[in-house]
Structures are given as C-alpha cells and as structure tokens.
N, C-alpha and C positions, 0 to 999 in steps of 0.2 A: 285770382291770378297766381300761377305757380311760381314760387320763389326759385330763382336760379342760384345754385350753390357752387357752381364751377369756380368762381373767383376765389373761394376759400382754399381750394386745393392748389390752384395755380399761383396765387399771390400771397396766400397765408392769412387772409382776413375776409370778412364779409360784413357789409353794412346793411342793416334792415331799417328802412325808413318808417317812422310813425307806427311802430308796432307795440308800444306800451300804452295801456289805457290811461286816460287822464285821471280816472278815479284812483287807480293804483298808484300813480305818480303823486297825486295829492296826499294820499295816505302815507306814502313813503316819506315825503318831505315833512309832513306834520309830525310823524313819529320821530324822525331825526331831530327835529326841534325839541320835542318833549323830552327825549332821552338826554339831550345836551343840557336842557334846563335843569332837570332834576339831579343830574350829576354835578354840574358846576355850582349850583346854589348851595351845595354842602359846605363850601368854603365860606366861613362866616364873614371874612373881610369883604367879600364881593357879593354876598347873598342879596342884599337890598338892591344893588345895582342890577344884578341878573334878573330879579323879579320885576323891576321897573321896565327893563327891556322886553321881557317875555309878555307882560301885560299891556304893552304899548300898542298903538294902532299901526305900527310899521309892518311891512310884509315879512314873510317868513325868511326870505333871503337876507334882508337887512338885519333882522333880529339875530340870525345865526352869525352873520358877519361881525356884528358888534360884540357878541359873546366870545367868538373866537379871537378877535383882536385883543380883547381885554386879557385873555389868558395867554395868548401868544406872546404878549409883551411881559406879563408878570409871573406866569406859572405854567410853563409848557408841559410839565408832568401831568397835569389834569387833562390836557388834550390828548396826550399819549395814552393814558388809561381809558379815556372816553371811547377810543376806537374799538376797544375790546368788548363793548356792550352791544354794538350794532348787530353782530351775527346772531344774537340771541332773540332778535325781534322777528316774529312771524309777519307782522305788518310790513316790514321792510323786505324780508326774504320773498314774500309772495308776489312782488312786482314782476318777477320773471317766471312765476309758477303758473303757466297756462298750457293747455293742450297744444296750442299752435307752436309755442316756443319749444316745448318738450320734444315735439316731433322733429323740429329743426336740429336741436341738440343731439338727439339720437342718430339722426342721419349723418351729421358731421363727425360724430364719435364712432359711427359704424357699429352700433350696438342694437340688439333686439329689444323688444318691449318688455321682456322678462328680466333684463339686466337692470339692477337698481341704478337710478340716476341721482347722484348726490350733489347737493348745493353747498358751497362754502362762501360765506360772505353775508352781508355786504361789508366791504371796506369803503371808507369815504376818502377820496382824494381832495384835499383842500389846497387850492391854488391861491395863496395870498399874493397881493400885488407886489411885484418886483422883489420876490423872495426865492432864494435858491434852496433853502433848508428842506423844503417839502418836495423836491424834485428827484427823479431818477435819471441816471445816465443811460446810455444804450445798454439794454440787457434783454435776456430771455427768461421767461417764467420757468422754463425747464431746469434752469440752474437753481432756482429757489425751491423747486419741488421735484428733485431728481429721481425720487423713487416712484413717482406717479407717471405712468406711461401713457395715459389716455385721458386728457382733460382739455377743456376749452376755457378761454378767458373772455369774460363779458365786461364791457365798459360802456358807460353812457352818461351824458350830462344830466345834471339835475338843476332845477331852478331857472337856468338860462343856457343858451346855446354855447358850444365850445368851438373856438377857432384860434387862429394865430394871434389874435389880439389879446385874448384873456387867458391864454395857456391851454394847450390841447395835447394830443398824442400824435407822434410820428411813428410810422411803422416802415421798416425796410422790406420792400416787396421781394418775395421769393427767398427771404432769409431762412424761412422754415425748411427749405430744401437743402441747406448746407448740412452736411453730415455731422460735423463737430465744430464747435466754436469755443475758443478759450475765453476765460474771463479773469478779471482782476478784482479781488475781494478787499473791501475796506469800508469804513464807516465815515459818513460825511458826504459832501458833494464835490468839493475841490480842495486844494491844499489849505485854504483858509479855515475849513471846517473839519479837517481830518481828525477822526477819533472823538468828535464832540458828541456828548450825550444828546439823545432825542433827535439825532440825524439818522437817516435811513442807512441800512446795510446795503452797500452797492456790490453787485456782481457784474461789473462793467465789462461789456464786450468792446475792446478797443476799436475805434472807428475805422482804422485802416483795414480791418478785416471785412468791412461791409461798405466801404466808400463807393464802390462801383455799382452798388444796387440803387435802384430808384426809390424815392421816398413817397409814401402815402401820408398826407397831412389831413388828419381828421377834422372835418367841418360838419358838426352834427347839431341838429336841433333837439330840443327837449322831446322825449318819447322816441327818438332814434336809438338804435342799438348797434354796437360794434362787437363782433365776435372775431377773435383771432387765435391762431394756432399756438400751442404751448411753446413752440420753438421760435416763433416769430420775434425778431429783434425789434425793440421799440424803445421810445424815450418820452419823457414829459418835457414840456416847454414852459418857459417863464411867462408869467402873467404880466403883460405890459400895460394893462388897463389900471384904473384906480379903484376897481371893485373886486371883491372876492369872487372866485368861480369855483364850482364844486362838480365832482363826477363820482359815480359809484362804480365799484368793481366787484365782480363775482367770479368764482370758478365753478364750472360744472364738470363733474368727474365720474369716472367709471373705475371701480376697484378690481375688476375681474382679471386684469393683466399685470397687476403690480406684484413684484417679487419681494413682498414684505408682509408681515402680519400686523404692522403698526397701524393704529387708527389715527395717527397724527398726519395730517395732509402734508406737512412740511418736514417729514422725517428725512434725515440726511444719511448718506452712506458714510462709512468710516467713523461713525459715532455710535458707540455701543453696538457695533456690527450691523447697524441699520435694521434691527429687528427682523432679521432673516432667520431661517431654520432649514435644515436639510430637506431635500425632496419636495420643495414647493413646485406645483405644476400649474401653469397657466396656458390658455389657448392663445397662441401668438399669430393666429391667422387674421 
C-alpha cells in the first residue's frame, strides 16, 4: 500500500503506523539499557545498586526507570552526560536506517538519491511522572537549528505507547506555514525553574501567536513513527501516570542548501559569524 504523504505538507506532520521492526526496536532498547548501565555504574556510591538492578529479572523499562530515578534524585549531571553517548551507537541509529524509511525521508525533503542523507541522534526524551524539568514549551526546531534549511524531525515512543496520560507531544497544525514566528529564550520551564542548571534551553513561541491553530495530540503505539516539519510548533506534555515513559528523537537532514560550512548541526548565526564565507552557492529550487 502506497503511503500518502499529503498530510505532511498540509498539516506539518505525518504519522506512519507500525513501520519499525520489532527486532530493531528490541536492539535499540537493550542498547539504551546497556549504555545507561555502564555509564551510571562508574559512580562508586551507586555501583552495587545499579548492578543489582541491571542483573535483576525486571523488564527493561523497569530497570531503566529505577536507574533514572536514582540519579534524578541524587545526581542529575550523570543523566545529562548520559544523553551524549546515545548518538554514537550504531545499534540505536539503525532503527530508522531502512530503504523504506529512506525513500520517505528523501521524498519529504525533496532530494535526489545522490544527495547525502544524514542522521542526527538519537536523543532520548525521559518523561518522569509529574515532572516539569524535562519538558519543552511550545517551540519550533528551526529556532534550535537555524542554519539548517532542510531537515525532518523524527519522534517515536519506546517501551510503551505515548498518550495524554503518560506524557506525549502536541503539534500545532499548519504552524509550519507561518512565515516567521518570534521566540522567547531562557533556561528552565517556568518561573520556579528559571536559569536552573540541567533544565532545557527554551526557545518558546508564545501561545498567543498560535492559539487559533488546531492541535494534533500524538497517540502512538510502539513501532509507530511521527515525522514533522522543521518549522512545526510543538510541545511536550506532563506525565500524569505513576510510571516513566520514554520517546526517541532523530533529525534527518540534507546539507546541500545550508549557507554555512560548519559541520555542527546546531550552529547558530551571530556567533563567530555562523561559519559562513563569501560566495557560497546553493541550489534553492
């Protein structure tokens, strides 16, 4: 059955049901657990407890949740650094590395088969029960990666489905069609966490600019995949359940239309001149 991609251009997102293989999902989750274990057990104070959890008969989700809870409470810096290891794992990156998905990505990016398709990620979104620290306000990825002019955002649940109960993603439909959106830059989530260490940097799009747009609320099962436009305004929601929930995020990108020579995906303008140089030529068609 041919996948209809019209919704991506009209609404700014596309949901593909049951497109990730169970084998690749299992490998992804097991590798996530292994990397977490070998990183966190380096802290001598918690090493024995981490090994006991890892070697227990609990399922992978429960093991990860217990490990994360231990360090969320006592040593957030270890979790912050843990995120930096995941993009180096082929076992995790390969979950979206299939001919089927590559063809979809190329179609949505409107690039030919000879243009390199680059993958950034994964990042792991950890949605701790009733916690705001790990959430994003309304924002657009184009503000975080302003020099990258042609990329897709890939988001999907791991371990368990994502919905309104355990924290998910909302997208403002057609927000990618707005020519320009302002944003408010700060660290934290709200006033109570403003400028606090280990809170996310927010490029918040004020809700009054998008309040008239309809909202898509992601309700995804494991092995479903959500693709959304780089300019689509979205937010994460609080986990109202009593269990951790997890999601993975990737970016798939094309360098051919970027007016920069920087190899850093997140290169910013007005910072060391954005790594530009005279007479760069890109095809803007």
